C-alpha positions in Angstrom: 73.0 103.8 -50.5 73.7 107.1 -52.1 72.0 107.9 -55.4 74.3 108.4 -58.4 74.3 111.9 -59.8 72.8 112.2 -63.3 74.3 115.3 -64.9 72.0 115.1 -68.0 68.9 115.0 -65.8 70.2 118.0 -63.8 70.8 120.0 -67.0 67.4 119.2 -68.3 65.8 120.2 -65.0 67.5 123.6 -65.1 66.3 124.1 -68.7 62.7 123.0 -67.9 62.6 125.3 -64.9 63.9 128.3 -66.9 61.6 127.7 -69.9 58.6 127.2 -67.7 59.0 130.4 -65.8 59.8 132.3 -69.0 56.8 130.8 -70.7 54.5 131.8 -67.8 55.6 135.4 -68.0 55.2 135.6 -71.8 51.8 134.0 -71.6 50.7 136.3 -68.8 51.8 139.3 -70.9 49.9 138.1 -73.9 46.8 137.6 -71.8 47.2 141.1 -70.4 47.4 142.6 -73.9 44.1 140.9 -74.7 42.2 141.8 -71.5 43.4 145.3 -70.6 43.3 148.4 -72.8 46.2 150.7 -72.1 44.3 153.8 -73.1 41.5 153.2 -70.5 43.2 151.2 -67.8 46.7 152.7 -68.0 47.8 152.4 -64.4 46.6 148.9 -63.9 48.1 147.9 -67.3 51.5 149.3 -66.3 51.4 147.6 -62.9 50.7 144.3 -64.4 53.4 144.8 -67.1 55.9 145.5 -64.3 54.9 142.2 -62.7 55.5 140.4 -66.0 58.9 142.0 -66.2 59.6 141.0 -62.6 58.7 137.4 -63.4 60.9 137.3 -66.4 63.8 138.8 -64.4 63.3 136.2 -61.7 63.5 133.4 -64.3 66.6 134.9 -65.9 68.2 135.4 -62.4 67.5 131.8 -61.3 68.9 130.4 -64.6 72.0 132.6 -64.3 72.6 131.5 -60.7 72.3 127.8 -61.6 74.6 128.1 -64.6 77.2 130.1 -62.5 77.1 127.4 -59.8 78.0 124.7 -62.3 80.5 126.9 -64.1 82.4 127.5 -60.9 82.3 123.9 -59.8 84.6 122.7 -62.5 84.1 119.0 -62.2 83.4 116.5 -65.0 79.8 116.4 -63.9 79.5 120.1 -64.0 80.8 120.2 -67.6 78.2 117.6 -68.5 75.4 119.6 -67.0 76.6 122.7 -68.9 76.8 120.7 -72.2 73.3 119.5 -71.6 72.0 123.0 -71.1 73.8 124.2 -74.2 72.4 121.3 -76.3 68.9 121.9 -75.0 68.8 125.7 -75.3 71.5 126.3 -77.9 69.2 126.6 -81.0 66.1 128.1 -79.3 65.1 131.6 -80.4 62.6 132.3 -77.7 65.0 132.9 -74.8 65.2 136.1 -72.8 68.0 138.6 -73.3 70.2 137.2 -70.5 69.3 133.6 -71.4 70.7 134.2 -74.9 73.8 135.8 -73.5 74.4 132.9 -71.1 73.9 130.3 -73.8 76.4 132.2 -76.1 78.9 132.3 -73.3 78.6 128.6 -72.7 79.0 128.0 -76.4 82.3 130.0 -76.4 83.6 128.3 -73.2 82.7 124.8 -74.1 83.7 124.7 -77.8 
């Protein structure tokens, strides 16, 4: 028997995945700032900062791809997934640059 699709759970999964990846990159950057001294270990510090940037870009890219997938689908379930994402992330202030733009776009499109 086929499982019934739960749009709310799918939206929450997308949000959790995005926030988790974003949180890891922010925490790693914070740890780097405590452990490495840019004046003494400049090249190593810059390389690790680029890795943090790459992690954040990957999180933003995955989130954008998921949202675009559901935006283009256009079904009632897709709209419910997008509403769940908006409700979960709509009032957060700790999102990345593109995460904020995506949430603002969802807000304009859905309401």
